[in-house]
C-alpha positions as CSV (number, residue, x, y, z in Angstrom):
1,M,-55.9,-39.9,60.4
2,R,-59.0,-41.9,60.6
3,R,-62.5,-40.6,60.6
4,S,-65.1,-42.5,62.7
5,F,-66.7,-45.2,60.6
6,L,-70.1,-43.6,61.1
7,F,-68.8,-40.3,59.9
8,L,-67.5,-41.9,56.7
9,L,-70.9,-43.4,56.2
10,L,-72.6,-40.0,56.5
11,L,-71.0,-39.3,53.1
12,A,-73.8,-41.3,51.7
13,A,-76.6,-39.6,53.6
14,P,-79.0,-37.3,51.8
15,A,-77.3,-34.1,52.8
16,A,-73.9,-35.2,51.4
17,A,-72.2,-32.1,49.8
18,G,-69.4,-29.7,49.7
19,P,-68.0,-26.3,50.9
20,Q,-67.7,-22.5,51.3
21,A,-66.5,-20.3,54.2
22,R,-67.7,-17.7,56.6
23,V,-65.3,-15.1,57.9
24,A,-67.2,-14.4,61.2
25,A,-67.6,-17.6,63.2
26,P,-70.7,-18.1,65.4
27,A,-70.3,-18.3,69.1
28,A,-69.8,-21.8,70.6
29,V,-72.2,-23.5,73.0
30,S,-71.0,-25.9,75.7
31,A,-69.9,-29.3,74.5
32,P,-72.1,-32.3,75.2
33,V,-70.8,-35.3,77.1
34,L,-70.6,-38.1,74.6
35,P,-72.2,-41.3,75.9
36,F,-69.7,-44.1,75.5
37,P,-71.5,-47.4,76.1
38,T,-69.7,-49.7,78.5
39,R,-72.3,-52.5,78.2
40,Y,-73.7,-54.0,75.1
41,K,-77.2,-54.2,76.5
42,G,-79.3,-51.2,75.3
43,M,-77.0,-50.3,72.4
44,A,-79.3,-51.8,69.8
45,A,-82.4,-50.2,71.3
46,S,-80.7,-46.8,71.3
47,Y,-79.7,-47.2,67.7
48,L,-83.2,-48.2,66.6
49,A,-84.7,-45.2,68.4
50,A,-82.2,-42.8,66.7
51,E,-83.0,-44.4,63.3
52,A,-86.7,-44.1,63.9
53,R,-86.3,-40.4,64.8
54,Y,-84.3,-39.8,61.7
55,R,-86.7,-41.5,59.4
56,A,-89.6,-39.5,60.9
57,E,-87.7,-36.2,60.4
58,I,-86.9,-37.1,56.8
59,Q,-90.5,-37.9,56.1
60,A,-91.6,-34.6,57.6
61,V,-89.4,-32.8,55.1
62,L,-90.7,-34.9,52.2
63,D,-94.3,-34.1,53.2
64,I,-93.7,-30.4,52.4
65,P,-95.6,-29.5,49.2
66,K,-93.3,-29.0,46.2
67,E,-94.4,-25.4,45.7
68,Q,-93.3,-24.6,49.3
69,R,-89.9,-26.2,49.1
70,A,-87.0,-23.9,50.0
71,F,-83.3,-24.3,51.0
72,A,-84.1,-23.8,54.7
73,N,-87.0,-26.2,55.1
74,T,-85.5,-28.9,52.9
75,V,-81.7,-28.8,52.4
76,Q,-80.9,-27.4,55.9
77,A,-83.6,-29.5,57.5
78,L,-82.2,-32.7,56.1
79,Q,-78.7,-31.7,56.9
80,Q,-79.6,-31.0,60.6
81,A,-81.6,-34.3,60.8
82,G,-78.5,-36.2,59.6
83,D,-76.3,-34.4,62.0
84,R,-78.5,-35.3,65.0
85,F,-78.6,-38.9,63.9
86,G,-74.8,-39.0,63.7
87,E,-74.3,-37.3,67.1
88,A,-76.7,-39.8,68.7
89,L,-74.6,-42.7,67.5
90,A,-71.1,-41.3,67.6
91,G,-70.1,-42.8,70.9
92,A,-71.5,-46.2,70.1
93,S,-70.0,-46.3,66.6
94,F,-66.5,-45.5,67.9
95,M,-66.6,-48.4,70.4
96,E,-65.9,-51.0,67.7
97,A,-62.3,-49.6,67.6
98,V,-61.6,-49.1,71.3
99,S,-64.0,-50.8,73.7
100,P,-62.3,-53.2,76.2
101,D,-65.4,-55.4,76.0
102,A,-65.6,-57.7,73.1
103,R,-69.4,-57.8,73.3
104,V,-69.5,-54.0,73.0
105,R,-67.2,-54.1,70.0
106,R,-69.3,-56.8,68.3
107,M,-72.5,-54.8,69.0
108,A,-70.9,-51.6,67.7
109,G,-69.8,-53.4,64.6
110,A,-73.4,-54.7,64.1
111,I,-74.7,-51.2,64.6
112,D,-72.2,-49.8,62.0
113,R,-73.3,-52.4,59.5
114,R,-77.0,-51.6,60.1
115,T,-76.2,-47.9,59.9
116,S,-74.3,-48.4,56.6
117,K,-77.2,-50.2,55.1
118,F,-79.7,-47.6,56.3
119,L,-77.7,-44.7,55.0
120,I,-77.0,-46.3,51.7
121,E,-80.7,-47.0,51.3
122,L,-81.4,-43.4,52.2
123,A,-78.8,-42.0,49.7
124,D,-80.5,-44.0,47.0
125,R,-84.0,-42.8,47.6
126,E,-85.3,-41.0,44.6
127,D,-87.9,-39.1,46.6
128,V,-85.2,-37.5,48.7
129,Y,-83.2,-36.6,45.6
130,R,-86.3,-35.0,44.0
131,A,-86.6,-32.8,47.1
132,Y,-83.1,-31.4,46.5
133,R,-83.7,-31.1,42.8
134,D,-87.0,-29.2,43.4
135,V,-85.1,-26.7,45.6
136,A,-82.5,-26.2,42.8
137,A,-85.3,-25.8,40.3
138,R,-86.9,-22.9,42.2
139,G,-83.8,-20.8,41.6
140,E,-83.6,-19.5,45.2
141,P,-80.7,-17.1,45.4
142,L,-77.9,-18.8,47.4
143,A,-74.4,-17.9,48.1
144,G,-71.3,-19.2,49.9
145,E,-71.7,-22.5,51.8
146,D,-75.4,-22.6,51.2
147,R,-74.9,-22.7,47.4
148,R,-72.0,-25.1,47.7
149,L,-74.0,-27.4,49.9
150,L,-76.9,-27.7,47.4
151,E,-74.5,-28.0,44.4
152,K,-72.3,-30.7,46.0
153,T,-75.3,-32.7,47.2
154,L,-76.8,-32.9,43.8
155,E,-73.4,-33.7,42.3
156,A,-73.0,-36.5,44.9
157,Y,-76.4,-38.0,43.9
158,Q,-75.4,-38.0,40.3
159,R,-72.0,-39.6,41.1
160,R,-74.0,-42.4,42.9
161,G,-76.0,-43.1,39.7
162,M,-79.2,-41.3,40.5
163,G,-80.9,-41.0,37.1
164,L,-80.0,-44.5,36.0
165,E,-82.6,-47.2,35.6
166,K,-84.0,-48.6,38.8
167,D,-82.5,-52.0,38.4
168,K,-79.0,-50.5,38.1
169,R,-79.6,-48.2,41.1
170,D,-80.7,-51.2,43.1
171,R,-77.6,-53.1,42.1
172,L,-75.4,-50.1,43.0
173,A,-77.0,-50.0,46.4
174,S,-76.4,-53.7,46.9
175,I,-72.8,-53.3,45.9
176,E,-72.2,-50.5,48.3
177,K,-73.7,-52.4,51.2
178,R,-71.6,-55.4,50.5
179,L,-68.4,-53.3,50.1
180,S,-69.1,-51.7,53.5
181,D,-69.5,-55.1,55.1
182,L,-66.3,-56.4,53.5
183,A,-64.2,-53.4,54.5
184,Q,-65.3,-53.9,58.1
185,A,-64.5,-57.6,57.9
186,F,-61.0,-56.9,56.5
187,A,-60.2,-54.6,59.4
188,R,-61.8,-56.9,62.0
189,N,-59.7,-59.9,60.7
190,L,-56.5,-57.9,61.2
191,R,-57.6,-56.6,64.5
192,E,-58.3,-60.0,65.9
193,V,-55.1,-61.7,64.9
194,D,-53.5,-63.1,68.0
195,D,-50.3,-64.8,66.9
196,G,-46.5,-64.4,67.1
197,I,-43.5,-66.5,68.0
198,E,-42.0,-67.8,71.2
199,I,-38.3,-67.5,72.0
200,E,-35.9,-68.8,74.7
201,P,-34.3,-66.1,76.9
202,S,-31.0,-67.3,75.4
203,Q,-32.2,-66.2,71.9
204,A,-32.9,-62.6,72.9
205,E,-29.5,-61.2,72.0
206,G,-29.7,-57.6,70.9
207,L,-33.1,-56.9,72.5
208,P,-33.1,-54.2,75.3
209,A,-34.0,-55.3,78.8
210,D,-37.0,-53.0,79.1
211,Y,-38.4,-54.4,75.8
212,L,-38.1,-58.0,77.2
213,E,-39.7,-57.0,80.5
214,R,-42.8,-55.9,78.7
215,R,-43.3,-59.2,76.8
216,P,-45.5,-61.9,78.3
217,R,-44.0,-65.3,79.2
218,T,-45.2,-68.8,78.7
219,A,-45.6,-71.2,81.6
220,D,-42.2,-72.7,80.7
221,G,-40.4,-69.3,80.6
222,K,-40.4,-68.6,76.9
223,I,-40.8,-65.0,75.8
224,K,-43.8,-64.3,73.6
225,I,-43.3,-61.8,70.7
226,G,-46.6,-60.7,69.3
227,L,-47.5,-59.2,65.9
228,D,-48.5,-55.8,67.4
229,Y,-46.4,-52.9,66.4
230,P,-44.7,-52.3,69.8
231,S,-43.5,-55.9,69.7
232,Y,-42.8,-56.3,66.0
233,G,-40.9,-53.1,65.2
234,P,-38.1,-53.3,67.9
235,F,-37.6,-57.0,67.3
236,M,-37.0,-56.6,63.6
237,D,-34.6,-53.6,64.3
238,L,-32.6,-55.2,67.1
239,A,-32.9,-59.0,67.4
240,K,-29.6,-60.6,66.3
241,D,-31.0,-64.0,65.3
242,S,-31.9,-63.8,61.6
243,E,-33.9,-67.0,61.6
244,L,-36.1,-65.6,64.4
245,R,-36.5,-62.4,62.4
246,R,-37.6,-64.5,59.4
247,R,-40.2,-66.3,61.4
248,L,-41.7,-63.2,62.8
249,Y,-41.5,-61.3,59.4
250,V,-43.4,-64.1,57.6
251,K,-46.1,-64.2,60.3
252,F,-46.5,-60.4,60.3
253,N,-46.7,-60.2,56.5
254,D,-49.2,-63.0,56.3
255,R,-51.6,-61.8,59.0
256,A,-55.2,-62.8,58.2
257,A,-54.2,-63.9,54.7
258,A,-56.6,-66.8,54.6
259,Q,-59.5,-64.5,55.4
260,N,-58.4,-61.2,53.7
261,M,-57.1,-62.3,50.3
262,P,-60.6,-63.6,49.3
263,V,-62.1,-60.4,50.8
264,L,-59.8,-58.3,48.7
265,D,-60.7,-60.2,45.5
266,Q,-64.4,-59.6,46.3
267,V,-63.9,-55.9,46.9
268,L,-62.0,-55.4,43.7
269,G,-64.6,-57.2,41.7
270,L,-67.4,-55.2,43.2
271,R,-65.6,-52.0,42.6
272,R,-65.1,-52.9,38.9
273,E,-68.8,-53.7,38.6
274,Q,-69.7,-50.4,40.4
275,A,-67.5,-48.4,38.0
276,G,-69.1,-50.1,35.0
277,L,-72.6,-49.3,36.2
278,L,-71.6,-45.7,36.7
279,G,-70.1,-45.4,33.2
280,A,-66.5,-44.9,34.5
281,R,-63.5,-46.3,32.8
282,S,-62.4,-47.8,36.1
283,Y,-63.0,-47.5,39.8
284,A,-60.0,-45.3,40.1
285,H,-61.3,-43.0,37.4
286,H,-64.6,-42.6,39.3
287,V,-63.0,-41.9,42.6
288,I,-60.1,-39.6,41.6
289,E,-62.4,-37.4,39.4
290,D,-63.7,-35.8,42.6
291,R,-60.2,-35.2,44.1
292,M,-57.5,-32.7,43.6
293,A,-55.6,-34.9,41.2
294,K,-58.7,-35.4,38.9
295,T,-57.5,-38.4,36.9
296,P,-55.5,-41.6,37.5
297,E,-53.3,-40.7,34.5
298,R,-52.2,-37.6,36.4
299,V,-51.5,-39.7,39.5
300,S,-49.6,-42.3,37.5
301,A,-47.5,-39.7,35.9
302,F,-46.7,-38.1,39.3
303,L,-45.7,-41.5,40.7
304,E,-43.6,-42.5,37.7
305,R,-41.8,-39.1,37.7
306,L,-41.1,-39.4,41.4
307,A,-39.8,-43.0,41.0
308,G,-37.5,-41.8,38.2
309,L,-36.1,-39.0,40.4
310,L,-35.6,-41.4,43.3
311,S,-34.2,-44.4,41.4
312,G,-30.5,-43.3,41.4
313,A,-30.5,-42.4,45.1
314,A,-32.5,-45.5,46.1
315,G,-30.0,-47.7,44.2
316,A,-27.1,-46.1,46.0
317,E,-28.8,-46.6,49.3
318,E,-29.5,-50.2,48.6
319,A,-25.8,-50.8,47.6
320,R,-24.7,-49.2,50.8
321,L,-27.1,-51.3,52.9
322,L,-25.8,-54.5,51.2
323,E,-22.3,-53.6,52.0
324,E,-23.3,-53.1,55.7
325,A,-24.8,-56.6,55.7
326,R,-21.6,-58.1,54.2
327,R,-19.7,-56.8,57.2
328,E,-21.5,-59.4,59.2
329,E,-22.1,-61.9,56.4
330,P,-19.2,-61.8,53.9
331,G,-20.2,-62.9,50.4
332,L,-23.9,-62.2,50.8
333,D,-25.5,-62.0,47.4
334,G,-28.5,-59.9,48.4
335,L,-30.5,-58.6,51.3
336,R,-33.2,-60.8,52.8
337,A,-36.4,-59.0,53.5
338,W,-36.4,-59.9,57.2
339,D,-32.9,-58.5,57.6
340,R,-33.4,-55.1,56.1
341,A,-34.6,-53.3,59.2
342,Y,-31.8,-54.9,61.3
343,Y,-29.1,-53.8,58.9
344,M,-30.6,-50.3,58.5
345,T,-30.5,-49.9,62.2
346,R,-26.8,-51.0,62.3
347,L,-25.8,-48.8,59.3
348,Q,-27.5,-45.8,60.8
349,K,-25.7,-46.3,64.0
350,R,-22.4,-46.8,62.3
351,L,-22.7,-43.8,59.9
352,Y,-24.1,-41.3,62.3
353,G,-23.6,-42.9,65.7
354,F,-27.3,-42.7,66.0
355,D,-29.9,-45.2,67.1
356,D,-33.5,-44.1,67.6
357,E,-33.5,-46.1,70.8
358,E,-31.1,-43.6,72.3
359,T,-33.9,-41.0,72.1
360,R,-36.4,-43.0,74.1
361,P,-35.3,-42.0,77.7
362,Y,-35.8,-38.3,76.7
363,F,-39.3,-38.7,75.5
364,P,-41.6,-39.9,78.4
365,V,-45.1,-39.8,77.0
366,D,-46.4,-37.2,79.5
367,R,-43.6,-34.8,78.7
368,V,-44.3,-35.2,75.0
369,I,-48.0,-34.5,75.5
370,E,-47.3,-31.5,77.7
371,G,-44.8,-30.1,75.3
372,T,-47.0,-30.7,72.3
373,L,-49.8,-28.9,73.9
374,Q,-47.5,-25.9,74.7
375,V,-46.3,-25.7,71.1
376,Y,-49.8,-25.9,69.6
377,Q,-51.2,-23.4,72.1
378,E,-48.7,-20.8,71.2
379,L,-48.7,-21.5,67.5
380,L,-52.5,-21.5,67.0
381,G,-53.6,-19.1,69.8
382,L,-55.3,-21.7,71.9
383,R,-55.6,-22.9,75.6
384,F,-55.8,-26.5,76.6
385,A,-57.1,-27.8,79.9
386,E,-57.5,-31.4,81.1
387,R,-61.0,-32.4,82.3
388,P,-62.4,-35.5,84.0
389,A,-63.0,-38.1,81.3
390,Q,-66.0,-40.3,81.5
391,A,-64.7,-42.5,78.8
392,W,-64.4,-46.1,77.6
393,S,-61.2,-47.0,79.5
394,P,-59.7,-45.7,82.7
395,D,-56.4,-44.6,81.0
396,V,-58.2,-42.3,78.5
397,R,-57.7,-38.5,79.0
398,L,-60.0,-35.7,78.0
399,F,-58.9,-32.2,77.1
400,E,-60.8,-29.0,76.5
401,V,-59.8,-26.6,73.7
402,A,-60.5,-22.9,74.2
403,E,-59.6,-19.6,72.5
404,G,-56.3,-18.4,74.1
405,A,-57.5,-14.8,74.2
406,T,-61.0,-15.2,75.5
407,G,-61.2,-18.7,77.1
408,R,-64.2,-19.5,75.0
409,V,-64.5,-23.3,74.7
410,I,-64.4,-24.4,71.0
411,G,-63.9,-28.2,71.3
412,H,-62.6,-31.3,73.0
413,F,-60.3,-34.2,72.3
414,Y,-59.5,-37.6,74.0
415,L,-56.2,-39.4,74.1
416,D,-56.2,-43.2,74.2
417,L,-52.6,-44.1,73.7
418,F,-51.8,-47.6,75.0
419,P,-52.6,-51.1,73.6
420,R,-55.6,-53.2,74.7
421,K,-56.8,-56.5,73.4
422,G,-59.1,-56.0,70.5
423,K,-58.3,-52.3,70.1
424,Y,-57.6,-50.6,66.8
425,E,-54.0,-51.4,66.1
426,H,-52.6,-48.2,64.5
427,M,-52.2,-44.6,65.4
428,A,-55.1,-42.5,64.2
429,A,-57.3,-39.5,65.0
430,F,-61.1,-40.2,64.9
431,T,-63.7,-37.6,64.5
432,L,-66.5,-38.1,67.1
433,L,-68.6,-34.9,66.8
434,Q,-68.5,-32.7,63.7
435,G,-68.4,-28.9,64.2
436,R,-71.5,-27.3,62.8
437,E,-73.7,-24.3,63.0
438,L,-76.7,-25.0,65.2
439,P,-80.3,-24.0,64.3
440,G,-81.1,-20.8,66.0
441,G,-77.5,-19.8,66.6
442,G,-74.4,-21.2,68.3
443,Y,-71.9,-23.7,67.1
444,R,-71.4,-27.4,68.0
445,P,-68.0,-27.7,69.5
446,P,-66.3,-30.7,67.8
447,A,-64.9,-33.7,69.6
448,S,-62.2,-36.0,68.4
449,A,-60.0,-38.9,69.8
450,M,-56.5,-39.9,69.1
451,V,-56.1,-43.7,69.4
452,G,-52.6,-45.2,69.6
453,N,-50.6,-48.1,70.8
454,F,-47.5,-46.7,72.5
455,T,-45.4,-49.0,74.7
456,T,-47.3,-49.6,78.0
457,P,-45.7,-48.1,81.1
458,A,-43.7,-50.7,83.2
459,A,-43.2,-50.9,86.9
460,G,-41.2,-47.8,88.0
461,Q,-40.9,-46.5,84.4
462,P,-43.3,-44.5,82.2
463,S,-44.0,-45.1,78.6
464,L,-41.0,-43.9,76.7
465,L,-41.3,-42.9,73.0
466,L,-38.8,-43.0,70.2
467,H,-38.4,-39.8,68.3
468,S,-40.1,-41.4,65.4
469,E,-43.1,-42.0,67.6
470,V,-43.0,-38.4,68.8
471,E,-43.2,-37.4,65.1
472,T,-46.3,-39.6,64.7
473,F,-47.9,-38.2,67.8
474,F,-47.3,-34.6,66.6
475,H,-48.7,-35.5,63.2
476,E,-51.9,-37.1,64.6
477,F,-52.3,-34.2,67.0
478,G,-52.4,-32.0,63.9
479,H,-55.4,-34.0,62.7
480,L,-57.1,-33.4,66.0
481,M,-56.6,-29.7,65.5
482,H,-57.9,-29.8,61.9
483,Q,-61.0,-31.5,63.3
484,V,-61.5,-29.4,66.4
485,L,-60.7,-26.0,65.0
486,T,-63.2,-26.1,62.1
487,R,-65.5,-23.2,61.7
488,A,-67.4,-24.6,58.6
489,R,-71.1,-24.0,58.9
490,Y,-72.0,-27.5,57.7
491,T,-70.6,-30.9,58.7
492,D,-70.1,-31.8,55.0
493,F,-67.3,-29.3,55.0
494,S,-66.1,-29.7,58.6
495,G,-62.7,-30.5,59.8
496,T,-60.8,-33.2,57.9
497,R,-63.7,-33.6,55.5
498,V,-61.6,-32.3,52.7
499,A,-60.4,-33.9,49.4
500,R,-58.8,-37.2,50.3
501,D,-55.5,-36.3,48.5
502,F,-55.2,-33.2,50.7
503,V,-56.3,-34.5,54.1
504,E,-52.8,-35.5,55.2
505,A,-51.2,-32.2,54.2
506,P,-52.0,-30.1,57.3
507,S,-50.5,-32.8,59.6
508,Q,-47.6,-33.7,57.4
509,M,-46.6,-30.0,57.5
510,L,-46.5,-30.1,61.3
511,E,-44.2,-33.1,61.3
512,N,-41.4,-30.7,60.4
513,F,-41.7,-29.1,63.8
514,V,-40.3,-32.0,65.7
515,W,-37.0,-31.6,63.9
516,Q,-36.5,-28.1,65.2
517,P,-34.2,-27.7,68.2
518,A,-36.4,-25.2,70.0
519,V,-39.4,-27.5,69.7
520,L,-37.5,-30.6,70.7
521,A,-36.4,-28.7,73.9
522,R,-40.1,-28.4,74.7
523,L,-40.9,-32.0,74.0
524,S,-38.0,-33.7,75.8
525,G,-36.9,-34.3,79.4
526,H,-35.2,-37.4,80.7
527,W,-37.7,-39.6,82.5
528,Q,-35.4,-39.8,85.6
529,E,-34.3,-36.2,85.5
530,P,-36.8,-34.0,83.6
531,S,-34.6,-31.0,83.4
532,R,-32.2,-32.9,81.2
533,K,-33.3,-32.2,77.6
534,L,-32.3,-34.0,74.5
535,P,-28.5,-33.6,74.5
536,P,-27.0,-31.4,71.8
537,E,-24.7,-34.2,70.6
538,L,-27.6,-36.6,70.2
539,L,-29.7,-34.0,68.5
540,A,-26.9,-33.3,66.1
541,K,-26.7,-37.0,65.2
542,M,-30.4,-37.3,64.9
543,L,-30.6,-34.3,62.5
544,A,-27.7,-35.7,60.5
545,A,-29.5,-39.0,60.1
546,R,-32.9,-37.5,59.3
547,N,-32.8,-38.3,55.6
548,F,-31.1,-41.7,56.1
549,N,-32.4,-44.0,53.4
550,S,-35.1,-41.5,52.5
551,A,-35.0,-42.5,48.9
552,I,-35.7,-46.2,49.8
553,H,-38.5,-45.2,52.2
554,T,-40.1,-42.8,49.6
555,M,-39.8,-45.4,46.9
556,R,-41.7,-47.8,49.1
557,Q,-44.5,-45.3,49.4
558,V,-44.5,-45.0,45.6
559,A,-44.8,-48.8,45.5
560,Y,-47.8,-48.9,47.8
561,A,-49.5,-46.1,45.9
562,S,-48.8,-47.8,42.6
563,L,-50.2,-51.1,43.8
564,D,-53.4,-49.4,45.0
565,L,-53.7,-47.6,41.7
566,A,-53.0,-50.8,39.7
567,Y,-55.7,-52.8,41.6
568,N,-58.3,-50.0,41.1
569,T,-57.6,-49.2,37.4
570,A,-57.9,-52.8,36.4
571,T,-60.9,-53.4,34.1
572,G,-61.0,-57.2,34.6
573,P,-60.2,-59.8,37.3
574,V,-56.7,-59.5,38.9
575,D,-54.4,-61.9,40.7
576,A,-53.5,-59.7,43.6
577,M,-50.1,-61.3,44.3
578,A,-49.2,-61.3,40.6
579,V,-50.0,-57.6,40.3
580,L,-47.9,-56.9,43.4
581,E,-45.0,-58.8,41.9
582,A,-45.3,-56.8,38.7
583,V,-45.4,-53.5,40.4
584,W,-42.5,-54.3,42.7
585,A,-40.4,-55.5,39.7
586,R,-41.2,-52.3,37.7
587,L,-39.9,-50.3,40.6
588,G,-36.9,-52.5,41.2
589,L,-38.1,-53.8,44.6
590,P,-37.3,-57.3,45.9
591,V,-39.6,-60.2,45.1
592,P,-42.1,-60.9,47.9
593,V,-41.1,-63.5,50.4
594,A,-42.7,-66.9,49.9
595,G,-45.5,-67.5,52.4
596,T,-46.4,-63.8,52.7
597,H,-49.4,-62.0,51.4
598,F,-48.8,-58.3,52.0
599,P,-52.1,-57.1,50.4
600,A,-54.0,-59.0,53.1
601,T,-52.3,-56.9,55.8
602,F,-52.6,-53.5,54.0
603,G,-55.7,-52.0,55.5
604,H,-55.4,-48.9,53.4
605,L,-56.6,-50.9,50.4
606,M,-60.0,-50.6,52.0
607,G,-60.2,-47.1,53.4
608,Y,-58.0,-45.3,50.8
609,A,-59.4,-47.2,47.8
610,A,-57.6,-45.8,44.8
611,G,-56.4,-43.0,47.1
612,Y,-53.2,-44.1,48.8
613,Y,-51.2,-41.8,46.4
614,G,-52.6,-39.0,48.6
615,Y,-49.8,-39.5,51.2
616,L,-47.2,-38.4,48.6
617,W,-49.5,-36.0,46.7
618,S,-50.4,-34.1,49.9
619,R,-46.7,-34.0,51.0
620,V,-46.1,-31.7,48.1
621,Y,-48.6,-29.2,49.6
622,A,-47.3,-29.9,53.1
623,Q,-43.7,-28.9,52.4
624,D,-44.8,-25.9,50.4
625,V,-46.8,-24.7,53.4
626,F,-43.9,-25.3,55.7
627,S,-41.7,-23.2,53.5
628,R,-43.5,-20.1,54.7
629,F,-42.8,-21.0,58.4
630,E,-39.1,-21.5,57.3
631,R,-39.0,-18.0,55.9
632,E,-41.0,-16.2,58.6
633,G,-40.2,-18.2,61.7
634,I,-41.0,-21.6,62.9
635,G,-42.8,-20.4,66.0
636,N,-44.1,-17.2,64.5
637,P,-47.6,-16.8,66.0
638,A,-48.8,-14.6,63.1
639,V,-47.9,-17.4,60.6
640,G,-49.5,-19.9,62.9
641,L,-52.7,-17.9,63.1
642,S,-52.8,-17.5,59.4
643,Y,-52.4,-21.3,59.1
644,R,-55.2,-21.8,61.5
645,R,-57.6,-19.3,59.7
646,E,-56.8,-20.2,56.1
647,I,-56.2,-23.9,56.3
648,L,-57.4,-25.6,59.5
649,E,-60.7,-23.7,60.1
650,R,-61.8,-23.7,56.5
651,G,-62.1,-27.5,56.0
652,S,-63.6,-27.8,52.5
653,S,-65.8,-24.8,52.9
654,R,-63.9,-23.6,49.8
655,D,-61.7,-25.3,47.3
656,E,-58.5,-26.5,48.9
657,E,-56.4,-24.8,46.2
658,E,-58.0,-21.5,47.2
659,S,-57.0,-22.1,50.9
660,L,-53.4,-22.9,49.8
661,R,-53.2,-19.7,47.7
662,A,-54.7,-17.6,50.6
663,F,-52.0,-18.9,53.0
664,L,-49.0,-18.9,50.6
665,G,-49.9,-15.7,48.8
666,R,-49.1,-17.5,45.5
667,E,-49.8,-20.7,43.5
668,P,-48.5,-23.8,45.3
669,D,-45.5,-25.6,43.7
670,E,-43.3,-28.7,44.3
671,A,-40.0,-27.0,44.9
672,A,-40.1,-27.4,48.7
673,F,-41.1,-31.1,48.3
674,L,-38.1,-31.8,46.1
675,R,-35.8,-30.1,48.6
676,Y,-37.4,-32.2,51.4
677,L,-36.5,-35.4,49.5
678,G,-32.9,-34.1,48.9
679,L,-33.5,-34.0,45.1
680,R,-33.1,-30.2,44.8
681,P,-30.9,-27.8,46.8
682,G,-31.6,-24.3,47.7
683,P,-33.4,-22.1,50.3
684,P,-37.2,-21.8,50.6
685,A,-38.8,-19.8,47.9
686,S,-39.8,-16.3,48.9
């Protein structure tokens, strides 16, 4: 999941705050058509006009005499002004990630940088802070989301250093602006990598014909293998030539290293300085204090405990993988990094007779989309309808989301699923319009977009997905629903704007559904004969292989989270590669390959700063939530509706722990998570 960059910036706006929930949701109004600029001309002028309007609206609030200040004319007024500003820019901001026009992307990036600086400046204005403080001092009786909004806003100001000496506040503002620019540069450097290897057709042994057909050729007939995921992943899994795998592996794991390693050093240094100015022990202490985990020590203990539980199983899986490699290379001392995916694929096929590539013909993308919509409609009480999309690219699709019982429109989402040059390179759900209560009544229907890079359709053949890609699609669609189904009154609590170590849980829970036979029957249909569902024998092999090397994969996530935590708990300068090597060694992982710089390619070091542990932390909650579906029925609409009402609609309008207790009927625990990892047997808890 990825929120729009502008949305993330709005965390710094004057109305930044927290939650509470309303049982009765206001009626929706018709959704606006988002303007997505297709030409760069006019974008700057539109931005400047929106900024000027916002500044004027803020000033109008500040002009209210102190004795007349109230929640409605100050807190709500500033919130609504910020919302209007965000909505005016949402389409343009998003274009940096998806526009086919490089000039539009560059202009969108420039607008984002300008927006960032403006909002940071605004969030550091003492006169705006005083306006909030004056409202609090009046003691106006507030309840629910209103009270939470004011409390969280004041808390956010204090966490930003409001109350410190002006020179320190000025330095904090300067740091934040620079960090924003550096994060954008890090992502842009990765996005603009255009590299790979070239191979002769005679070197393509092991690679499927349809994969090769989709790869571009040089003038002399060589096959170009790029560093995009649809090119890289299958090559590493299937190409027989180890030397070619090595060459591609090194390039992939050294993407943008010359640019991004210095960027990372600057980012970590600025974060340390920021933490020091705010009086925090480290940047991680400052960040995690505001999340479910509360302290880095608690996160570290969680990761260490998990690594200890996994170590035995991971060691056994590593030994088994080495034995598989020795079948082809007798006497091999140890696995080479670029051979791991290849031998994992071979071992999985030998043990279970299963290769994920076998699932591809049964998951044409249109069938997967249709089946996913059917499942979510029935589970959550919804109705989806495709509508004409006036979007940024001709292959983008737009869907309307309505209440299943009444047909009342409650939101929209876009699907942009195929690669383009310069496009955001991962799979993610972007929030475009936040759901919110409108002044005078009504509710702003949210809008979101799923951006992906599935294999492009070829002549006479649709885009065909691996089951693992179906799982990813189902997960990201869960983020869309979290964003679109929100009923929070204020955007600060809307959709996926929840604690960062909880945000993945709702979608991680839904991943479990694509392993259920009844659901897979809805999602599958052979591309040449749609009535042919995923065969029972293939399903059986797939289910048997589900937890294949799960300890290795989970240990890798522990490593990534531990690396992120190590960088952000450091109180002095760090050598990024030396820290990586130390973390890997502590966890028993192989030494990094010479010539690679993994941290330069790991974009989550920017967006999830000190928060990557959240993927595992939230999985604990995800599996606990799924345990109720296991007990009461996977497709049980009553459980699905409860999930919608208590988890998805609430956002952070109340504490996330409260939402979990409301859905589970008890305190959450880790039993289901340990069963999921194969570390504890037994049925779901009742």
